[in-house]
LUMNU-625970 format. One record per residue: x, y, z of N, C-alpha, C in turn; residue in three letters. Coordinates in pm, whole numbers. Layout:
<sites>
n_xx, n_yy, n_zz, ca_xx, ca_yy, ca_zz, c_xx, c_yy, c_zz, resn
X, Y, Z, X, Y, Z, X, Y, Z, ALA
...
</sites>
This chain:
<sites>
n_xx, n_yy, n_zz, ca_xx, ca_yy, ca_zz, c_xx, c_yy, c_zz, resn
8199, 4661, 12056, 8145, 4789, 12060, 8206, 4890, 12155, UNK
8258, 4857, 12259, 8329, 4947, 12322, 8453, 5032, 12285, UNK
8508, 4911, 12177, 8613, 4956, 12102, 8568, 5103, 12026, UNK
8443, 5052, 11932, 8448, 5174, 11874, 8380, 5276, 11916, UNK
8314, 5271, 12046, 8274, 5359, 12139, 8419, 5484, 12174, UNK
8487, 5375, 12191, 8631, 5470, 12245, 8652, 5535, 12092, UNK
8649, 5480, 11981, 8733, 5570, 11863, 8635, 5678, 11813, UNK
8469, 5659, 11861, 8406, 5772, 11839, 8441, 5903, 11924, UNK
8460, 5838, 12061, 8472, 5952, 12172, 8611, 6044, 12141, UNK
8708, 5980, 12084, 8817, 6007, 12041, 8837, 6111, 11926, UNK
8726, 6058, 11802, 8687, 6154, 11697, 8631, 6298, 11757, UNK
8541, 6286, 11860, 8443, 6415, 11903, 8565, 6524, 11943, UNK
8673, 6451, 12017, 8729, 6524, 12082, 8842, 6584, 11976, UNK
8903, 6529, 11900, 8941, 6568, 11767, 8890, 6682, 11711, UNK
8740, 6676, 11696, 8663, 6770, 11625, 8669, 6913, 11718, UNK
8607, 6849, 11864, 8659, 6972, 11959, 8768, 7075, 11960, UNK
8889, 6985, 11921, 9027, 7073, 11908, 9019, 7156, 11798, UNK
8970, 7072, 11704, 9009, 7128, 11545, 8893, 7277, 11528, UNK
8790, 7252, 11599, 8657, 7404, 11615, 8761, 7504, 11709, UNK
8809, 7464, 11772, 8894, 7553, 11893, 9018, 7623, 11814, UNK
9096, 7533, 11733, 9179, 7571, 11651, 9135, 7677, 11559, UNK
9033, 7657, 11502, 8963, 7737, 11386, 8925, 7849, 11451, UNK
8883, 7845, 11555, 8797, 8000, 11637, 8931, 8098, 11662, UNK
9023, 8023, 11687, 9162, 8112, 11719, 9245, 8154, 11606, UNK
9215, 8079, 11474, 9273, 8163, 11359, 9223, 8246, 11266, UNK
9101, 8292, 11264, 9065, 8439, 11274, 8997, 8520, 11343, UNK
9074, 8613, 11377, 9051, 8686, 11496, 8964, 8778, 11533, UNK
8927, 8866, 11377, 8852, 8976, 11399, 8770, 8979, 11258, UNK
8655, 9008, 11194, 8631, 9033, 11053, 8517, 9129, 11111, UNK
8530, 9255, 11017, 8455, 9338, 10992, 8388, 9319, 10850, UNK
8286, 9268, 10792, 8297, 9236, 10677, 8226, 9350, 10590, UNK
8248, 9400, 10494, 8193, 9507, 10389, 8025, 9525, 10402, UNK
7984, 9628, 10395, 7852, 9627, 10395, 7790, 9646, 10246, UNK
7775, 9551, 10163, 7719, 9555, 10027, 7595, 9586, 10005, UNK
7520, 9631, 10105, 7401, 9696, 10104, 7369, 9830, 10029, UNK
7252, 9900, 10009, 7244, 10042, 9972, 7312, 10146, 10079, UNK
7330, 10095, 10187, 7404, 10133, 10349, 7547, 10174, 10287, UNK
7601, 10098, 10261, 7771, 10088, 10233, 7829, 10178, 10151, UNK
7936, 10206, 10177, 8022, 10358, 10067, 8134, 10309, 10080, UNK
8226, 10346, 10009, 8389, 10383, 9992, 8386, 10516, 10050, UNK
8508, 10515, 10128, 8555, 10659, 10187, 8669, 10674, 10158, UNK
8698, 10772, 10099, 8859, 10780, 10052, 8956, 10780, 10173, UNK
9051, 10730, 10129, 9176, 10740, 10218, 9292, 10694, 10128, UNK
9367, 10812, 10149, 9433, 10885, 10005, 9529, 10963, 10006, UNK
9646, 10901, 9961, 9765, 11010, 9970, 9852, 11048, 9834, UNK
9854, 11174, 9782, 9844, 11190, 9660, 10040, 11237, 9672, UNK
10105, 11145, 9660, 10275, 11180, 9698, 10338, 11270, 9615, UNK
10254, 11320, 9489, 10306, 11455, 9421, 10291, 11594, 9505, UNK
10142, 11619, 9510, 10134, 11763, 9536, 10054, 11725, 9678, UNK
10016, 11629, 9758, 9945, 11598, 9918, 9824, 11621, 9877, UNK
9747, 11608, 9757, 9597, 11643, 9757, 9516, 11508, 9643, UNK
9451, 11424, 9707, 9403, 11426, 9830, 9502, 11356, 9941, UNK
9447, 11393, 10068, 9562, 11378, 10203, 9477, 11277, 10312, UNK
9395, 11233, 10251, 9256, 11179, 10384, 9317, 11024, 10432, UNK
9345, 11042, 10563, 9382, 10902, 10598, 9302, 10876, 10731, UNK
9267, 10735, 10707, 9148, 10681, 10787, 9208, 10550, 10857, UNK
9144, 10536, 10988, 9184, 10387, 11084, 9064, 10355, 11120, UNK
9070, 10235, 11140, 8953, 10161, 11243, 9043, 10089, 11369, UNK
8954, 10045, 11472, 9048, 9987, 11560, 8991, 9864, 11616, UNK
9064, 9774, 11701, 9011, 9621, 11739, 9064, 9615, 11861, UNK
8977, 9539, 11930, 9078, 9484, 12067, 9079, 9346, 12078, UNK
9227, 9314, 12069, 9269, 9202, 12111, 9231, 9100, 12175, UNK
9158, 8971, 12150, 9080, 8880, 12250, 9168, 8775, 12286, UNK
9307, 8736, 12227, 9371, 8633, 12291, 9528, 8663, 12292, UNK
9557, 8755, 12267, 9710, 8781, 12239, 9790, 8685, 12127, UNK
9717, 8653, 12015, 9806, 8558, 11936, 9844, 8695, 11827, UNK
9949, 8652, 11768, 10006, 8758, 11625, 9935, 8773, 11507, UNK
9934, 8874, 11468, 9847, 8874, 11344, 9940, 8850, 11246, UNK
9900, 8715, 11147, 9975, 8723, 11019, 9929, 8789, 10901, UNK
9783, 8812, 10871, 9744, 8842, 10725, 9650, 8963, 10768, UNK
9637, 9043, 10652, 9552, 9128, 10715, 9469, 9145, 10563, UNK
9310, 9156, 10575, 9241, 9172, 10472, 9138, 9284, 10480, UNK
9128, 9353, 10364, 9050, 9480, 10358, 8970, 9498, 10210, UNK
8848, 9597, 10227, 8752, 9590, 10094, 8788, 9770, 10025, UNK
8785, 9742, 9906, 8729, 9899, 9873, 8718, 9933, 9755, UNK
8694, 10026, 9662, 8665, 10049, 9566, 8716, 10183, 9497, UNK
8674, 10197, 9371, 8734, 10306, 9323, 8595, 10412, 9249, UNK
8603, 10520, 9276, 8469, 10620, 9319, 8420, 10598, 9155, UNK
8297, 10595, 9098, 8229, 10568, 9013, 8312, 10477, 8943, UNK
8393, 10349, 8954, 8462, 10320, 8871, 8545, 10383, 8773, UNK
8581, 10499, 8827, 8672, 10557, 8719, 8824, 10539, 8740, UNK
8859, 10406, 8711, 8972, 10375, 8755, 9065, 10359, 8620, UNK
8993, 10371, 8485, 9056, 10354, 8343, 9170, 10257, 8359, UNK
9184, 10147, 8408, 9284, 10053, 8407, 9402, 10127, 8501, UNK
9372, 10187, 8535, 9560, 10238, 8653, 9469, 10199, 8780, UNK
9514, 10120, 8858, 9474, 10074, 8970, 9610, 10122, 9032, UNK
9547, 10142, 9204, 9653, 10210, 9275, 9746, 10105, 9308, UNK
9921, 10218, 9266, 9990, 10141, 9267, 10080, 10054, 9432, UNK
10013, 10144, 9529, 10085, 10084, 9647, 9973, 10136, 9745, UNK
9984, 10061, 9854, 9927, 10056, 9966, 10017, 10070, 10100, UNK
9991, 10196, 10181, 10088, 10163, 10307, 9993, 10147, 10438, UNK
10030, 10051, 10471, 9947, 9983, 10608, 10060, 9995, 10756, UNK
9960, 10086, 10854, 10004, 10095, 11013, 9923, 10042, 11051, UNK
10013, 10006, 11173, 9930, 9962, 11323, 9961, 10093, 11422, UNK
9868, 10129, 11542, 9911, 10219, 11614, 9852, 10170, 11740, UNK
9897, 10229, 11839, 9845, 10184, 11978, 9748, 10269, 11996, UNK
9667, 10244, 12085, 9537, 10350, 12130, 9566, 10435, 12228, UNK
9559, 10577, 12190, 9589, 10692, 12300, 9441, 10695, 12386, UNK
9498, 10613, 12505, 9409, 10625, 12633, 9320, 10766, 12661, UNK
9357, 10888, 12636, 9344, 10980, 12686, 9217, 10968, 12572, UNK
9234, 10984, 12436, 9120, 11041, 12346, 9056, 10915, 12260, UNK
9117, 10783, 12304, 9052, 10678, 12228, 9087, 10679, 12091, UNK
9213, 10769, 12057, 9242, 10769, 11925, 9347, 10709, 11892, UNK
9399, 10692, 11737, 9530, 10637, 11713, 9646, 10723, 11799, UNK
9729, 10645, 11853, 9863, 10666, 11906, 9992, 10642, 11863, UNK
10106, 10617, 11931, 10213, 10558, 11922, 10213, 10455, 11812, UNK
10309, 10485, 11688, 10305, 10408, 11574, 10410, 10296, 11602, UNK
10332, 10157, 11607, 10380, 10025, 11601, 10452, 9970, 11505, UNK
10347, 9959, 11383, 10400, 9900, 11288, 10400, 10000, 11121, UNK
10432, 9987, 11051, 10430, 10045, 10901, 10524, 9937, 10809, UNK
10446, 9954, 10665, 10477, 9907, 10562, 10412, 9901, 10435, UNK
10496, 9923, 10350, 10407, 9972, 10224, 10445, 9832, 10108, UNK
10292, 9824, 10048, 10297, 9711, 9955, 10242, 9773, 9843, UNK
10329, 9705, 9740, 10306, 9696, 9596, 10163, 9630, 9586, UNK
10100, 9708, 9447, 9959, 9627, 9384, 9987, 9468, 9366, UNK
10090, 9411, 9333, 10115, 9277, 9341, 10123, 9199, 9455, UNK
10167, 9274, 9538, 10160, 9207, 9708, 9998, 9166, 9748, UNK
9890, 9290, 9702, 9785, 9298, 9799, 9695, 9214, 9710, UNK
9718, 9118, 9616, 9616, 9035, 9558, 9486, 9090, 9569, UNK
9466, 9194, 9481, 9358, 9272, 9452, 9256, 9175, 9403, UNK
9121, 9182, 9427, 9019, 9060, 9374, 8902, 9116, 9409, UNK
8850, 9144, 9243, 8698, 9182, 9251, 8628, 9095, 9314, UNK
8497, 9097, 9404, 8400, 9035, 9436, 8301, 9115, 9391, UNK
8269, 9166, 9278, 8164, 9207, 9231, 8109, 9358, 9238, UNK
8005, 9404, 9208, 7935, 9578, 9230, 7886, 9524, 9355, UNK
7874, 9670, 9429, 7769, 9686, 9521, 7645, 9726, 9460, UNK
7521, 9773, 9551, 7396, 9849, 9475, 7432, 9939, 9409, UNK
7546, 10012, 9441, 7582, 10185, 9358, 7637, 10136, 9217, UNK
7668, 10010, 9244, 7729, 9987, 9091, 7889, 10000, 9095, UNK
7945, 9998, 9220, 8098, 10033, 9219, 8140, 9872, 9245, UNK
8245, 9860, 9129, 8263, 9705, 9205, 8393, 9709, 9302, UNK
8338, 9653, 9386, 8449, 9605, 9545, 8532, 9516, 9511, UNK
8662, 9544, 9566, 8785, 9455, 9584, 8809, 9420, 9723, UNK
8852, 9334, 9692, 8925, 9246, 9849, 9062, 9223, 9825, UNK
9145, 9275, 9932, 9274, 9314, 9920, 9317, 9209, 10027, UNK
9437, 9157, 10051, 9511, 9047, 10146, 9670, 9096, 10102, UNK
9714, 9094, 10251, 9879, 9090, 10282, 9916, 8992, 10351, UNK
9990, 8936, 10339, 10081, 8837, 10473, 10196, 8943, 10528, UNK
10221, 8914, 10634, 10292, 8995, 10699, 10444, 8917, 10701, UNK
10530, 8915, 10691, 10654, 8875, 10672, 10682, 8868, 10839, UNK
10686, 8928, 10919, 10712, 8929, 11035, 10567, 8927, 11122, UNK
10483, 8829, 11184, 10375, 8902, 11238, 10403, 8995, 11349, UNK
10253, 9060, 11331, 10227, 9151, 11458, 10217, 9109, 11578, UNK
10292, 9141, 11683, 10295, 9093, 11788, 10166, 9180, 11901, UNK
10105, 9118, 11984, 10007, 9197, 12038, 9983, 9135, 12142, UNK
9896, 9225, 12195, 9871, 9214, 12393, 9729, 9177, 12440, UNK
9691, 9103, 12466, 9558, 9029, 12494, 9455, 9183, 12574, UNK
9370, 9206, 12562, 9259, 9285, 12590, 9326, 9424, 12510, UNK
9440, 9459, 12479, 9477, 9596, 12409, 9383, 9638, 12318, UNK
9369, 9743, 12303, 9319, 9817, 12169, 9401, 9866, 12066, UNK
9399, 9808, 11932, 9486, 9878, 11825, 9413, 9942, 11699, UNK
9509, 10041, 11647, 9432, 10092, 11544, 9530, 10060, 11405, UNK
9405, 10047, 11313, 9462, 9987, 11166, 9435, 10115, 11036, UNK
9534, 10170, 11010, 9512, 10249, 10910, 9576, 10219, 10789, UNK
9507, 10211, 10660, 9530, 10144, 10534, 9488, 10297, 10442, UNK
9592, 10337, 10345, 9607, 10416, 10291, 9636, 10427, 10117, UNK
9627, 10475, 10045, 9611, 10424, 9874, 9740, 10551, 9883, UNK
9841, 10496, 9829, 9958, 10594, 9773, 9963, 10618, 9636, UNK
9882, 10728, 9559, 9918, 10766, 9444, 10023, 10852, 9386, UNK
10116, 10814, 9297, 10184, 10900, 9259, 10160, 11096, 9198, UNK
10020, 11075, 9130, 9956, 11191, 9101, 9824, 11190, 9085, UNK
9734, 11272, 9128, 9593, 11226, 9128, 9530, 11284, 9005, UNK
9637, 11348, 8919, 9563, 11407, 8766, 9588, 11287, 8690, UNK
9633, 11173, 8736, 9628, 11019, 8645, 9542, 10944, 8716, UNK
9583, 10905, 8860, 9532, 10793, 8917, 9394, 10851, 8984, UNK
9313, 10750, 8970, 9193, 10733, 9024, 9153, 10748, 9165, UNK
9059, 10834, 9254, 8997, 10809, 9365, 8998, 10690, 9407, UNK
9038, 10633, 9528, 9026, 10519, 9602, 8961, 10537, 9736, UNK
8863, 10428, 9747, 8814, 10447, 9911, 8817, 10333, 9999, UNK
8810, 10326, 10125, 8810, 10195, 10179, 8627, 10199, 10208, UNK
8611, 10081, 10176, 8472, 10028, 10232, 8420, 10027, 10377, UNK
8348, 10066, 10355, 8257, 10076, 10518, 8209, 9922, 10549, UNK
8181, 9906, 10664, 8174, 9765, 10727, 8017, 9753, 10764, UNK
7966, 9622, 10775, 7825, 9609, 10819, 7832, 9646, 10974, UNK
7773, 9754, 11002, 7757, 9774, 11150, 7731, 9685, 11277, UNK
7799, 9654, 11379, 7787, 9565, 11480, 7763, 9625, 11590, UNK
7700, 9509, 11693, 7728, 9589, 11842, 7868, 9566, 11899, UNK
7924, 9643, 11903, 8049, 9640, 12019, 8052, 9727, 12108, UNK
8157, 9711, 12194, 8116, 9827, 12308, 8157, 9904, 12248, UNK
8133, 10068, 12326, 8166, 10213, 12319, 8268, 10217, 12247, UNK
8376, 10196, 12310, 8521, 10254, 12272, 8596, 10155, 12143, UNK
8482, 10097, 12067, 8514, 10035, 11916, 8426, 10068, 11838, UNK
8324, 10148, 11833, 8235, 10194, 11767, 8302, 10338, 11668, UNK
8274, 10311, 11576, 8326, 10404, 11501, 8495, 10414, 11424, UNK
8540, 10509, 11349, 8655, 10499, 11301, 8704, 10629, 11376, UNK
8841, 10664, 11268, 8907, 10769, 11306, 8969, 10851, 11135, UNK
8981, 10984, 11147, 9033, 10997, 11029, 9123, 11157, 11049, UNK
9207, 11173, 10957, 9292, 11286, 10974, 9327, 11319, 10835, UNK
9382, 11470, 10851, 9470, 11482, 10675, 9566, 11560, 10684, UNK
9664, 11534, 10590, 9808, 11560, 10627, 9812, 11742, 10627, UNK
9876, 11781, 10705, 9919, 11931, 10721, 10032, 11941, 10724, UNK
10112, 12064, 10592, 10255, 12052, 10583, 10308, 12126, 10682, UNK
10238, 12224, 10741, 10291, 12316, 10850, 10255, 12299, 10984, UNK
10211, 12160, 11021, 10190, 12060, 11138, 10329, 12068, 11229, UNK
10336, 12079, 11343, 10416, 12059, 11444, 10482, 11939, 11436, UNK
10617, 11915, 11455, 10683, 11780, 11411, 10625, 11658, 11510, UNK
10579, 11707, 11623, 10532, 11596, 11708, 10385, 11538, 11708, UNK
10328, 11579, 11584, 10211, 11552, 11512, 10239, 11443, 11353, UNK
10242, 11333, 11384, 10331, 11236, 11269, 10227, 11143, 11237, UNK
10195, 11097, 11136, 10127, 10977, 11098, 10229, 10928, 11001, UNK
10278, 10755, 11011, 10361, 10723, 10947, 10484, 10768, 10910, UNK
10538, 10889, 11025, 10651, 10976, 10964, 10592, 11103, 10909, UNK
10475, 11085, 10889, 10419, 11247, 10813, 10370, 11345, 10875, UNK
10347, 11473, 10902, 10298, 11589, 10957, 10140, 11569, 10911, UNK
10040, 11579, 11032, 9961, 11552, 11029, 9866, 11628, 11094, UNK
9715, 11704, 11077, 9608, 11720, 11188, 9622, 11665, 11301, UNK
9556, 11689, 11367, 9499, 11602, 11519, 9419, 11465, 11443, UNK
9400, 11361, 11511, 9317, 11274, 11441, 9137, 11324, 11519, UNK
9059, 11298, 11460, 8913, 11321, 11480, 8836, 11196, 11494, UNK
8737, 11172, 11533, 8627, 11050, 11536, 8563, 11076, 11406, UNK
8542, 10941, 11352, 8405, 10955, 11237, 8341, 10795, 11263, UNK
8233, 10841, 11178, 8089, 10796, 11242, 8098, 10622, 11201, UNK
8121, 10613, 11042, 8126, 10466, 11013, 8269, 10351, 11082, UNK
8211, 10257, 11091, 8328, 10121, 11090, 8369, 10054, 10937, UNK
8483, 10037, 10944, 8588, 10073, 10813, 8585, 9851, 10822, UNK
8557, 9814, 10651, 8615, 9683, 10655, 8719, 9620, 10683, UNK
8764, 9517, 10730, 8857, 9487, 10749, 8853, 9314, 10821, UNK
8987, 9250, 10806, 8968, 9143, 10881, 9125, 9078, 10917, UNK
9127, 9041, 11053, 9248, 9027, 11096, 9264, 8882, 11123, UNK
9395, 8812, 11079, 9392, 8640, 11106, 9498, 8641, 11174, UNK
9525, 8504, 11258, 9582, 8501, 11347, 9649, 8351, 11376, UNK
9777, 8316, 11414, 9796, 8202, 11405, 9762, 8113, 11516, UNK
9692, 7984, 11550, 9657, 7906, 11669, 9806, 7886, 11766, UNK
9753, 7905, 11892, 9869, 7837, 12013, 9975, 7757, 11920, UNK
10054, 7723, 11961, 10165, 7643, 11928, 10139, 7490, 11979, UNK
10073, 7531, 12123, 10063, 7412, 12215, 9907, 7356, 12171, UNK
9828, 7420, 12122, 9725, 7372, 12057, 9738, 7279, 11953, UNK
9810, 7347, 11846, 9837, 7283, 11751, 9958, 7105, 11767, UNK
10018, 7135, 11860, 10070, 7007, 11913, 9975, 6862, 11966, UNK
9877, 6950, 12080, 9803, 6877, 12098, 9689, 6806, 12027, UNK
9664, 6873, 11923, 9571, 6830, 11816, 9644, 6735, 11722, UNK
9787, 6753, 11683, 9860, 6665, 11653, 9867, 6531, 11723, UNK
9916, 6533, 11813, 9893, 6388, 11910, 9750, 6342, 11938, UNK
9683, 6393, 11910, 9534, 6334, 11903, 9550, 6282, 11790, UNK
9543, 6342, 11676, 9546, 6290, 11583, 9636, 6123, 11557, UNK
9741, 6154, 11594, 9813, 6042, 11573, 9750, 5919, 11681, UNK
9696, 5959, 11776, 9660, 5834, 11866, 9549, 5799, 11820, UNK
9436, 5842, 11744, 9336, 5807, 11696, 9367, 5712, 11556, UNK
9453, 5763, 11491, 9552, 5676, 11353, 9557, 5548, 11441, UNK
9675, 5545, 11561, 9708, 5433, 11614, 9604, 5305, 11631, UNK
9505, 5383, 11714, 9415, 5291, 11782, 9321, 5230, 11624, UNK
9328, 5309, 11501, 9257, 5241, 11390, 9320, 5128, 11349, UNK
9461, 5142, 11362, 9576, 5074, 11298, 9508, 4963, 11375, UNK
9517, 4952, 11519, 9502, 4810, 11571, 9399, 4713, 11587, UNK
9286, 4790, 11517, 9174, 4718, 11521, 9172, 4564, 11457, UNK
</sites>
């Protein structure tokens, strides 16, 4: 009886470690608002003539200092007018937070992903009839971050010619109760005549401005190596006890 109780207690400890590990895996989730209140907001750059030129960003606060391994976001094509031609590329960048303006600051990460790399997957239409897509990219090098620091995520659809390619928008998120500094998002537009010291991903831009909506995205991290090692040792110990019964 005592032996069985020990096995049960060991199993409960392992479950606790597993729960802790899974809590660390999903860092932050601002899920898409699929009610009538949700919508897509254009975040797109036409590489041919610069129109449209809207850039959007949203922020998050790092709770634990673990590196980001993959990024998920949601978006759709305006009125489903894609004609089978989906966005060929997305540019993703991460900025530090400007403590003075609480808007995107220094560029920390930037990478362009082809459509085949972002795993575009339909999750069905929203109440407005627009098909919403989920996107996922896996970072070749995890993005290192610092606990309690605020960062900004920019996602922009890159299209070679707006006359052919459809308008794409980043979907808004379910509005959550968050601290004041994390409410809403940011937006800017390209300005070819802007000073060289105003850049977004290496492109001249107008100054960032605050925007009302939160944007739909999710960040994934890896658990602490020490936690994984401890969980593995616990599993091994429980297995040995079971074998000795």
